[in-house]
PDBQT receptor file of N, H, CA, C and O in Angstrom, charges set to zero:
ATOM      1  N   MET A   1     -72.490 -26.766  29.421  1.00  0.00    +0.000 N 
ATOM      2  CA  MET A   1     -71.189 -27.260  29.035  1.00  0.00    +0.000 C 
ATOM      3  C   MET A   1     -70.501 -27.835  30.282  1.00  0.00    +0.000 C 
ATOM      4  O   MET A   1     -70.701 -27.353  31.397  1.00  0.00    +0.000 OA
ATOM      5  N   VAL A   2     -69.702 -28.854  30.069  1.00  0.00    +0.000 N 
ATOM      6  H   VAL A   2     -69.539 -29.245  29.163  1.00  0.00    +0.000 HD
ATOM      7  CA  VAL A   2     -68.984 -29.502  31.163  1.00  0.00    +0.000 C 
ATOM      8  C   VAL A   2     -67.541 -29.008  31.156  1.00  0.00    +0.000 C 
ATOM      9  O   VAL A   2     -66.911 -28.894  30.105  1.00  0.00    +0.000 OA
ATOM     10  N   TYR A   3     -67.033 -28.718  32.351  1.00  0.00    +0.000 N 
ATOM     11  H   TYR A   3     -67.545 -28.810  33.205  1.00  0.00    +0.000 HD
ATOM     12  CA  TYR A   3     -65.676 -28.196  32.510  1.00  0.00    +0.000 C 
ATOM     13  C   TYR A   3     -64.880 -29.055  33.486  1.00  0.00    +0.000 C 
ATOM     14  O   TYR A   3     -65.446 -29.796  34.290  1.00  0.00    +0.000 OA
ATOM     15  N   VAL A   4     -63.561 -28.941  33.402  1.00  0.00    +0.000 N 
ATOM     16  H   VAL A   4     -63.101 -28.339  32.749  1.00  0.00    +0.000 HD
ATOM     17  CA  VAL A   4     -62.653 -29.636  34.309  1.00  0.00    +0.000 C 
ATOM     18  C   VAL A   4     -61.662 -28.612  34.866  1.00  0.00    +0.000 C 
ATOM     19  O   VAL A   4     -61.108 -27.800  34.126  1.00  0.00    +0.000 OA
ATOM     20  N   CYS A   5     -61.451 -28.666  36.170  1.00  0.00    +0.000 N 
ATOM     21  H   CYS A   5     -61.901 -29.326  36.772  1.00  0.00    +0.000 HD
ATOM     22  CA  CYS A   5     -60.432 -27.820  36.796  1.00  0.00    +0.000 C 
ATOM     23  C   CYS A   5     -59.094 -28.534  36.677  1.00  0.00    +0.000 C 
ATOM     24  O   CYS A   5     -58.972 -29.690  37.082  1.00  0.00    +0.000 OA
ATOM     25  N   GLU A   6     -58.110 -27.874  36.139  1.00  0.00    +0.000 N 
ATOM     26  H   GLU A   6     -58.209 -26.934  35.810  1.00  0.00    +0.000 HD
ATOM     27  CA  GLU A   6     -56.783 -28.453  35.981  1.00  0.00    +0.000 C 
ATOM     28  C   GLU A   6     -56.058 -28.591  37.323  1.00  0.00    +0.000 C 
ATOM     29  O   GLU A   6     -55.141 -29.403  37.448  1.00  0.00    +0.000 OA
ATOM     30  N   LYS A   7     -56.454 -27.820  38.306  1.00  0.00    +0.000 N 
ATOM     31  H   LYS A   7     -57.199 -27.160  38.204  1.00  0.00    +0.000 HD
ATOM     32  CA  LYS A   7     -55.778 -27.860  39.604  1.00  0.00    +0.000 C 
ATOM     33  C   LYS A   7     -56.302 -28.990  40.489  1.00  0.00    +0.000 C 
ATOM     34  O   LYS A   7     -55.520 -29.808  40.973  1.00  0.00    +0.000 OA
ATOM     35  N   CYS A   8     -57.619 -29.042  40.706  1.00  0.00    +0.000 N 
ATOM     36  H   CYS A   8     -58.255 -28.377  40.314  1.00  0.00    +0.000 HD
ATOM     37  CA  CYS A   8     -58.188 -30.033  41.629  1.00  0.00    +0.000 C 
ATOM     38  C   CYS A   8     -58.910 -31.173  40.925  1.00  0.00    +0.000 C 
ATOM     39  O   CYS A   8     -59.365 -32.115  41.574  1.00  0.00    +0.000 OA
ATOM     40  N   LYS A   9     -59.020 -31.094  39.595  1.00  0.00    +0.000 N 
ATOM     41  H   LYS A   9     -58.650 -30.329  39.068  1.00  0.00    +0.000 HD
ATOM     42  CA  LYS A   9     -59.663 -32.125  38.766  1.00  0.00    +0.000 C 
ATOM     43  C   LYS A   9     -61.170 -32.226  38.974  1.00  0.00    +0.000 C 
ATOM     44  O   LYS A   9     -61.776 -33.224  38.585  1.00  0.00    +0.000 OA
ATOM     45  N   PHE A  10     -61.782 -31.222  39.575  1.00  0.00    +0.000 N 
ATOM     46  H   PHE A  10     -61.290 -30.411  39.891  1.00  0.00    +0.000 HD
ATOM     47  CA  PHE A  10     -63.226 -31.186  39.763  1.00  0.00    +0.000 C 
ATOM     48  C   PHE A  10     -63.898 -31.048  38.402  1.00  0.00    +0.000 C 
ATOM     49  O   PHE A  10     -63.491 -30.217  37.590  1.00  0.00    +0.000 OA
ATOM     50  N   VAL A  11     -64.918 -31.854  38.150  1.00  0.00    +0.000 N 
ATOM     51  H   VAL A  11     -65.249 -32.529  38.809  1.00  0.00    +0.000 HD
ATOM     52  CA  VAL A  11     -65.680 -31.801  36.904  1.00  0.00    +0.000 C 
ATOM     53  C   VAL A  11     -67.051 -31.227  37.234  1.00  0.00    +0.000 C 
ATOM     54  O   VAL A  11     -67.716 -31.694  38.159  1.00  0.00    +0.000 OA
ATOM     55  N   PHE A  12     -67.475 -30.218  36.483  1.00  0.00    +0.000 N 
ATOM     56  H   PHE A  12     -66.935 -29.838  35.731  1.00  0.00    +0.000 HD
ATOM     57  CA  PHE A  12     -68.733 -29.547  36.782  1.00  0.00    +0.000 C 
ATOM     58  C   PHE A  12     -69.383 -29.036  35.505  1.00  0.00    +0.000 C 
ATOM     59  O   PHE A  12     -68.745 -28.913  34.460  1.00  0.00    +0.000 OA
ATOM     60  N   GLU A  13     -70.666 -28.745  35.625  1.00  0.00    +0.000 N 
ATOM     61  H   GLU A  13     -71.184 -28.845  36.474  1.00  0.00    +0.000 HD
ATOM     62  CA  GLU A  13     -71.440 -28.283  34.480  1.00  0.00    +0.000 C 
ATOM     63  C   GLU A  13     -71.958 -26.879  34.758  1.00  0.00    +0.000 C 
ATOM     64  O   GLU A  13     -72.465 -26.597  35.844  1.00  0.00    +0.000 OA
ATOM     65  N   ARG A  14     -71.828 -26.005  33.772  1.00  0.00    +0.000 N 
ATOM     66  H   ARG A  14     -71.416 -26.234  32.890  1.00  0.00    +0.000 HD
ATOM     67  CA  ARG A  14     -72.321 -24.633  33.892  1.00  0.00    +0.000 C 
ATOM     68  C   ARG A  14     -72.758 -24.141  32.528  1.00  0.00    +0.000 C 
ATOM     69  O   ARG A  14     -72.299 -24.635  31.498  1.00  0.00    +0.000 OA
ATOM     70  N   GLN A  15     -73.642 -23.170  32.530  1.00  0.00    +0.000 N 
ATOM     71  H   GLN A  15     -74.015 -22.769  33.366  1.00  0.00    +0.000 HD
ATOM     72  CA  GLN A  15     -74.023 -22.488  31.300  1.00  0.00    +0.000 C 
ATOM     73  C   GLN A  15     -73.451 -21.086  31.375  1.00  0.00    +0.000 C 
ATOM     74  O   GLN A  15     -73.387 -20.492  32.451  1.00  0.00    +0.000 OA
ATOM     75  N   GLY A  16     -73.042 -20.565  30.253  1.00  0.00    +0.000 N 
ATOM     76  H   GLY A  16     -73.094 -21.048  29.378  1.00  0.00    +0.000 HD
ATOM     77  CA  GLY A  16     -72.461 -19.233  30.218  1.00  0.00    +0.000 C 
ATOM     78  C   GLY A  16     -70.974 -19.240  30.523  1.00  0.00    +0.000 C 
ATOM     79  O   GLY A  16     -70.336 -20.292  30.577  1.00  0.00    +0.000 OA
ATOM     80  N   GLU A  17     -70.445 -18.063  30.718  1.00  0.00    +0.000 N 
ATOM     81  H   GLU A  17     -70.963 -17.209  30.674  1.00  0.00    +0.000 HD
ATOM     82  CA  GLU A  17     -69.016 -17.903  30.948  1.00  0.00    +0.000 C 
ATOM     83  C   GLU A  17     -68.615 -18.411  32.335  1.00  0.00    +0.000 C 
ATOM     84  O   GLU A  17     -69.284 -18.134  33.331  1.00  0.00    +0.000 OA
ATOM     85  N   VAL A  18     -67.519 -19.154  32.377  1.00  0.00    +0.000 N 
ATOM     86  H   VAL A  18     -66.976 -19.378  31.568  1.00  0.00    +0.000 HD
ATOM     87  CA  VAL A  18     -66.982 -19.677  33.629  1.00  0.00    +0.000 C 
ATOM     88  C   VAL A  18     -65.548 -19.192  33.756  1.00  0.00    +0.000 C 
ATOM     89  O   VAL A  18     -64.748 -19.352  32.834  1.00  0.00    +0.000 OA
ATOM     90  N   THR A  19     -65.223 -18.600  34.900  1.00  0.00    +0.000 N 
ATOM     91  H   THR A  19     -65.872 -18.471  35.649  1.00  0.00    +0.000 HD
ATOM     92  CA  THR A  19     -63.862 -18.093  35.080  1.00  0.00    +0.000 C 
ATOM     93  C   THR A  19     -63.108 -18.803  36.201  1.00  0.00    +0.000 C 
ATOM     94  O   THR A  19     -61.877 -18.830  36.201  1.00  0.00    +0.000 OA
ATOM     95  N   ASN A  20     -63.842 -19.379  37.159  1.00  0.00    +0.000 N 
ATOM     96  H   ASN A  20     -64.841 -19.357  37.159  1.00  0.00    +0.000 HD
ATOM     97  CA  ASN A  20     -63.195 -20.033  38.301  1.00  0.00    +0.000 C 
ATOM     98  C   ASN A  20     -63.873 -21.350  38.624  1.00  0.00    +0.000 C 
ATOM     99  O   ASN A  20     -65.064 -21.528  38.369  1.00  0.00    +0.000 OA
ATOM    100  N   CYS A  21     -63.103 -22.270  39.187  1.00  0.00    +0.000 N 
ATOM    101  H   CYS A  21     -62.136 -22.125  39.393  1.00  0.00    +0.000 HD
ATOM    102  CA  CYS A  21     -63.620 -23.556  39.636  1.00  0.00    +0.000 C 
ATOM    103  C   CYS A  21     -64.474 -23.344  40.885  1.00  0.00    +0.000 C 
ATOM    104  O   CYS A  21     -64.043 -22.663  41.816  1.00  0.00    +0.000 OA
ATOM    105  N   PRO A  22     -65.685 -23.919  40.918  1.00  0.00    +0.000 N 
ATOM    106  CA  PRO A  22     -66.507 -23.786  42.119  1.00  0.00    +0.000 C 
ATOM    107  C   PRO A  22     -65.982 -24.622  43.287  1.00  0.00    +0.000 C 
ATOM    108  O   PRO A  22     -66.391 -24.413  44.429  1.00  0.00    +0.000 OA
ATOM    109  N   GLY A  23     -65.085 -25.561  43.011  1.00  0.00    +0.000 N 
ATOM    110  H   GLY A  23     -64.752 -25.731  42.084  1.00  0.00    +0.000 HD
ATOM    111  CA  GLY A  23     -64.526 -26.408  44.067  1.00  0.00    +0.000 C 
ATOM    112  C   GLY A  23     -63.373 -25.758  44.812  1.00  0.00    +0.000 C 
ATOM    113  O   GLY A  23     -63.354 -25.721  46.043  1.00  0.00    +0.000 OA
ATOM    114  N   CYS A  24     -62.395 -25.235  44.038  1.00  0.00    +0.000 N 
ATOM    115  H   CYS A  24     -62.410 -25.265  43.038  1.00  0.00    +0.000 HD
ATOM    116  CA  CYS A  24     -61.194 -24.687  44.682  1.00  0.00    +0.000 C 
ATOM    117  C   CYS A  24     -60.937 -23.218  44.370  1.00  0.00    +0.000 C 
ATOM    118  O   CYS A  24     -60.063 -22.601  44.979  1.00  0.00    +0.000 OA
ATOM    119  N   GLY A  25     -61.690 -22.651  43.427  1.00  0.00    +0.000 N 
ATOM    120  H   GLY A  25     -62.400 -23.153  42.933  1.00  0.00    +0.000 HD
ATOM    121  CA  GLY A  25     -61.526 -21.239  43.092  1.00  0.00    +0.000 C 
ATOM    122  C   GLY A  25     -60.460 -20.954  42.049  1.00  0.00    +0.000 C 
ATOM    123  O   GLY A  25     -60.264 -19.800  41.669  1.00  0.00    +0.000 OA
ATOM    124  N   SER A  26     -59.768 -21.984  41.579  1.00  0.00    +0.000 N 
ATOM    125  H   SER A  26     -59.928 -22.922  41.887  1.00  0.00    +0.000 HD
ATOM    126  CA  SER A  26     -58.714 -21.816  40.586  1.00  0.00    +0.000 C 
ATOM    127  C   SER A  26     -59.273 -21.291  39.274  1.00  0.00    +0.000 C 
ATOM    128  O   SER A  26     -60.411 -21.590  38.913  1.00  0.00    +0.000 OA
ATOM    129  N   GLY A  27     -58.489 -20.523  38.575  1.00  0.00    +0.000 N 
ATOM    130  H   GLY A  27     -57.564 -20.279  38.868  1.00  0.00    +0.000 HD
ATOM    131  CA  GLY A  27     -58.864 -20.035  37.259  1.00  0.00    +0.000 C 
ATOM    132  C   GLY A  27     -58.385 -20.939  36.144  1.00  0.00    +0.000 C 
ATOM    133  O   GLY A  27     -58.558 -20.614  34.970  1.00  0.00    +0.000 OA
ATOM    134  N   HIS A  28     -57.787 -22.065  36.488  1.00  0.00    +0.000 N 
ATOM    135  H   HIS A  28     -57.646 -22.329  37.442  1.00  0.00    +0.000 HD
ATOM    136  CA  HIS A  28     -57.248 -22.997  35.495  1.00  0.00    +0.000 C 
ATOM    137  C   HIS A  28     -58.286 -24.058  35.150  1.00  0.00    +0.000 C 
ATOM    138  O   HIS A  28     -58.184 -25.210  35.572  1.00  0.00    +0.000 OA
ATOM    139  N   ILE A  29     -59.284 -23.645  34.376  1.00  0.00    +0.000 N 
ATOM    140  H   ILE A  29     -59.366 -22.709  34.034  1.00  0.00    +0.000 HD
ATOM    141  CA  ILE A  29     -60.345 -24.556  33.969  1.00  0.00    +0.000 C 
ATOM    142  C   ILE A  29     -60.343 -24.661  32.455  1.00  0.00    +0.000 C 
ATOM    143  O   ILE A  29     -59.854 -23.778  31.749  1.00  0.00    +0.000 OA
ATOM    144  N   ARG A  30     -60.906 -25.770  31.972  1.00  0.00    +0.000 N 
ATOM    145  H   ARG A  30     -61.303 -26.487  32.545  1.00  0.00    +0.000 HD
ATOM    146  CA  ARG A  30     -60.990 -25.991  30.532  1.00  0.00    +0.000 C 
ATOM    147  C   ARG A  30     -62.250 -26.790  30.237  1.00  0.00    +0.000 C 
ATOM    148  O   ARG A  30     -62.785 -27.465  31.117  1.00  0.00    +0.000 OA
ATOM    149  N   PRO A  31     -62.723 -26.713  28.996  1.00  0.00    +0.000 N 
ATOM    150  CA  PRO A  31     -63.859 -27.559  28.625  1.00  0.00    +0.000 C 
ATOM    151  C   PRO A  31     -63.458 -29.032  28.718  1.00  0.00    +0.000 C 
ATOM    152  O   PRO A  31     -62.338 -29.398  28.363  1.00  0.00    +0.000 OA
ATOM    153  N   ALA A  32     -64.361 -29.858  29.189  1.00  0.00    +0.000 N 
ATOM    154  H   ALA A  32     -65.271 -29.561  29.478  1.00  0.00    +0.000 HD
ATOM    155  CA  ALA A  32     -64.105 -31.292  29.280  1.00  0.00    +0.000 C 
ATOM    156  C   ALA A  32     -64.044 -31.886  27.874  1.00  0.00    +0.000 C 
ATOM    157  O   ALA A  32     -64.747 -31.446  26.965  1.00  0.00    +0.000 OA
ATOM    158  N   ASP A  33     -63.179 -32.908  27.717  1.00  0.00    +0.000 N 
ATOM    159  H   ASP A  33     -62.608 -33.266  28.456  1.00  0.00    +0.000 HD
ATOM    160  CA  ASP A  33     -63.150 -33.591  26.424  1.00  0.00    +0.000 C 
ATOM    161  C   ASP A  33     -64.313 -34.574  26.349  1.00  0.00    +0.000 C 
ATOM    162  O   ASP A  33     -65.072 -34.719  27.308  1.00  0.00    +0.000 OA
ATOM    163  N   GLU A  34     -64.451 -35.241  25.219  1.00  0.00    +0.000 N 
ATOM    164  H   GLU A  34     -63.835 -35.122  24.440  1.00  0.00    +0.000 HD
ATOM    165  CA  GLU A  34     -65.599 -36.118  24.988  1.00  0.00    +0.000 C 
ATOM    166  C   GLU A  34     -65.694 -37.233  26.029  1.00  0.00    +0.000 C 
ATOM    167  O   GLU A  34     -66.783 -37.517  26.528  1.00  0.00    +0.000 OA
ATOM    168  N   ALA A  35     -64.584 -37.858  26.358  1.00  0.00    +0.000 N 
ATOM    169  H   ALA A  35     -63.700 -37.627  25.953  1.00  0.00    +0.000 HD
ATOM    170  CA  ALA A  35     -64.587 -38.944  27.341  1.00  0.00    +0.000 C 
ATOM    171  C   ALA A  35     -64.964 -38.431  28.729  1.00  0.00    +0.000 C 
ATOM    172  O   ALA A  35     -65.710 -39.096  29.448  1.00  0.00    +0.000 OA
ATOM    173  N   GLU A  36     -64.463 -37.265  29.114  1.00  0.00    +0.000 N 
ATOM    174  H   GLU A  36     -63.857 -36.725  28.530  1.00  0.00    +0.000 HD
ATOM    175  CA  GLU A  36     -64.784 -36.680  30.422  1.00  0.00    +0.000 C 
ATOM    176  C   GLU A  36     -66.265 -36.329  30.500  1.00  0.00    +0.000 C 
ATOM    177  O   GLU A  36     -66.889 -36.496  31.548  1.00  0.00    +0.000 OA
ATOM    178  N   CYS A  37     -66.827 -35.848  29.403  1.00  0.00    +0.000 N 
ATOM    179  H   CYS A  37     -66.321 -35.712  28.551  1.00  0.00    +0.000 HD
ATOM    180  CA  CYS A  37     -68.261 -35.531  29.366  1.00  0.00    +0.000 C 
ATOM    181  C   CYS A  37     -69.091 -36.791  29.556  1.00  0.00    +0.000 C 
ATOM    182  O   CYS A  37     -70.045 -36.790  30.335  1.00  0.00    +0.000 OA
ATOM    183  N   ARG A  38     -68.742 -37.863  28.855  1.00  0.00    +0.000 N 
ATOM    184  H   ARG A  38     -67.968 -37.864  28.223  1.00  0.00    +0.000 HD
ATOM    185  CA  ARG A  38     -69.482 -39.125  28.991  1.00  0.00    +0.000 C 
ATOM    186  C   ARG A  38     -69.423 -39.644  30.420  1.00  0.00    +0.000 C 
ATOM    187  O   ARG A  38     -70.433 -40.087  30.966  1.00  0.00    +0.000 OA
ATOM    188  N   GLN A  39     -68.236 -39.589  31.027  1.00  0.00    +0.000 N 
ATOM    189  H   GLN A  39     -67.415 -39.229  30.583  1.00  0.00    +0.000 HD
ATOM    190  CA  GLN A  39     -68.080 -40.063  32.399  1.00  0.00    +0.000 C 
ATOM    191  C   GLN A  39     -68.917 -39.215  33.360  1.00  0.00    +0.000 C 
ATOM    192  O   GLN A  39     -69.567 -39.755  34.256  1.00  0.00    +0.000 OA
ATOM    193  N   TYR A  40     -68.905 -37.915  33.183  1.00  0.00    +0.000 N 
ATOM    194  H   TYR A  40     -68.377 -37.476  32.456  1.00  0.00    +0.000 HD
ATOM    195  CA  TYR A  40     -69.679 -37.010  34.030  1.00  0.00    +0.000 C 
ATOM    196  C   TYR A  40     -71.176 -37.338  33.937  1.00  0.00    +0.000 C 
ATOM    197  O   TYR A  40     -71.864 -37.400  34.956  1.00  0.00    +0.000 OA
ATOM    198  N   ILE A  41     -71.669 -37.544  32.730  1.00  0.00    +0.000 N 
ATOM    199  H   ILE A  41     -71.111 -37.494  31.902  1.00  0.00    +0.000 HD
ATOM    200  CA  ILE A  41     -73.085 -37.846  32.522  1.00  0.00    +0.000 C 
ATOM    201  C   ILE A  41     -73.443 -39.182  33.161  1.00  0.00    +0.000 C 
ATOM    202  O   ILE A  41     -74.486 -39.297  33.804  1.00  0.00    +0.000 OA
ATOM    203  N   GLU A  42     -72.598 -40.187  32.995  1.00  0.00    +0.000 N 
ATOM    204  H   GLU A  42     -71.750 -40.094  32.473  1.00  0.00    +0.000 HD
ATOM    205  CA  GLU A  42     -72.857 -41.496  33.599  1.00  0.00    +0.000 C 
ATOM    206  C   GLU A  42     -72.884 -41.416  35.130  1.00  0.00    +0.000 C 
ATOM    207  O   GLU A  42     -73.729 -42.043  35.769  1.00  0.00    +0.000 OA
ATOM    208  N   GLU A  43     -71.975 -40.657  35.708  1.00  0.00    +0.000 N 
ATOM    209  H   GLU A  43     -71.289 -40.148  35.189  1.00  0.00    +0.000 HD
ATOM    210  CA  GLU A  43     -71.942 -40.500  37.164  1.00  0.00    +0.000 C 
ATOM    211  C   GLU A  43     -73.189 -39.794  37.678  1.00  0.00    +0.000 C 
ATOM    212  O   GLU A  43     -73.705 -40.137  38.742  1.00  0.00    +0.000 OA
ATOM    213  N   ARG A  44     -73.671 -38.819  36.935  1.00  0.00    +0.000 N 
ATOM    214  H   ARG A  44     -73.252 -38.540  36.071  1.00  0.00    +0.000 HD
ATOM    215  CA  ARG A  44     -74.900 -38.116  37.317  1.00  0.00    +0.000 C 
ATOM    216  C   ARG A  44     -76.101 -39.053  37.281  1.00  0.00    +0.000 C 
ATOM    217  O   ARG A  44     -76.953 -39.018  38.168  1.00  0.00    +0.000 OA
ATOM    218  N   LYS A  45     -76.162 -39.893  36.244  1.00  0.00    +0.000 N 
ATOM    219  H   LYS A  45     -75.469 -39.921  35.523  1.00  0.00    +0.000 HD
ATOM    220  CA  LYS A  45     -77.258 -40.855  36.128  1.00  0.00    +0.000 C 
ATOM    221  C   LYS A  45     -77.258 -41.819  37.325  1.00  0.00    +0.000 C 
ATOM    222  O   LYS A  45     -78.312 -42.102  37.895  1.00  0.00    +0.000 OA
ATOM    223  N   ARG A  46     -76.085 -42.315  37.698  1.00  0.00    +0.000 N 
ATOM    224  H   ARG A  46     -75.229 -42.085  37.235  1.00  0.00    +0.000 HD
ATOM    225  CA  ARG A  46     -75.982 -43.235  38.834  1.00  0.00    +0.000 C 
ATOM    226  C   ARG A  46     -76.375 -42.561  40.136  1.00  0.00    +0.000 C 
ATOM    227  O   ARG A  46     -77.017 -43.179  40.985  1.00  0.00    +0.000 OA
ATOM    228  N   ALA A  47     -76.000 -41.309  40.302  1.00  0.00    +0.000 N 
ATOM    229  H   ALA A  47     -75.478 -40.807  39.613  1.00  0.00    +0.000 HD
ATOM    230  CA  ALA A  47     -76.296 -40.575  41.535  1.00  0.00    +0.000 C 
ATOM    231  C   ALA A  47     -77.803 -40.336  41.689  1.00  0.00    +0.000 C 
ATOM    232  O   ALA A  47     -78.321 -40.295  42.805  1.00  0.00    +0.000 OA
ATOM    233  N   ARG A  48     -78.483 -40.183  40.584  1.00  0.00    +0.000 N 
ATOM    234  H   ARG A  48     -78.062 -40.216  39.677  1.00  0.00    +0.000 HD
ATOM    235  CA  ARG A  48     -79.927 -39.923  40.623  1.00  0.00    +0.000 C 
ATOM    236  C   ARG A  48     -80.730 -41.203  40.837  1.00  0.00    +0.000 C 
ATOM    237  O   ARG A  48     -81.904 -41.159  41.207  1.00  0.00    +0.000 OA
ATOM    238  N   GLY A  49     -80.079 -42.351  40.597  1.00  0.00    +0.000 N 
ATOM    239  H   GLY A  49     -79.126 -42.387  40.297  1.00  0.00    +0.000 HD
ATOM    240  CA  GLY A  49     -80.709 -43.644  40.851  1.00  0.00    +0.000 C 
ATOM    241  C   GLY A  49     -81.687 -43.984  39.836  1.00  0.00    +0.000 C 
ATOM    242  O   GLY A  49     -82.307 -45.045  39.906  1.00  0.00    +0.000 OA
TER     243      GLY A  49
C-alpha cells in the first residue's frame, strides 16, 4: 500500500501496519489517494530506467 506523510509530504510504500513516516518520523500518515498512487508508480518506473 502507498502512504503519504501529512507533515513532510513523503510518499512511500509499505506492507502491513504503518504508524510513522520513515522520512520524518511523524505519525500523521494516510493512505495515498488514486492520483498519488499513480504518480508514485510512474516515478518508480522512471527511476528504474
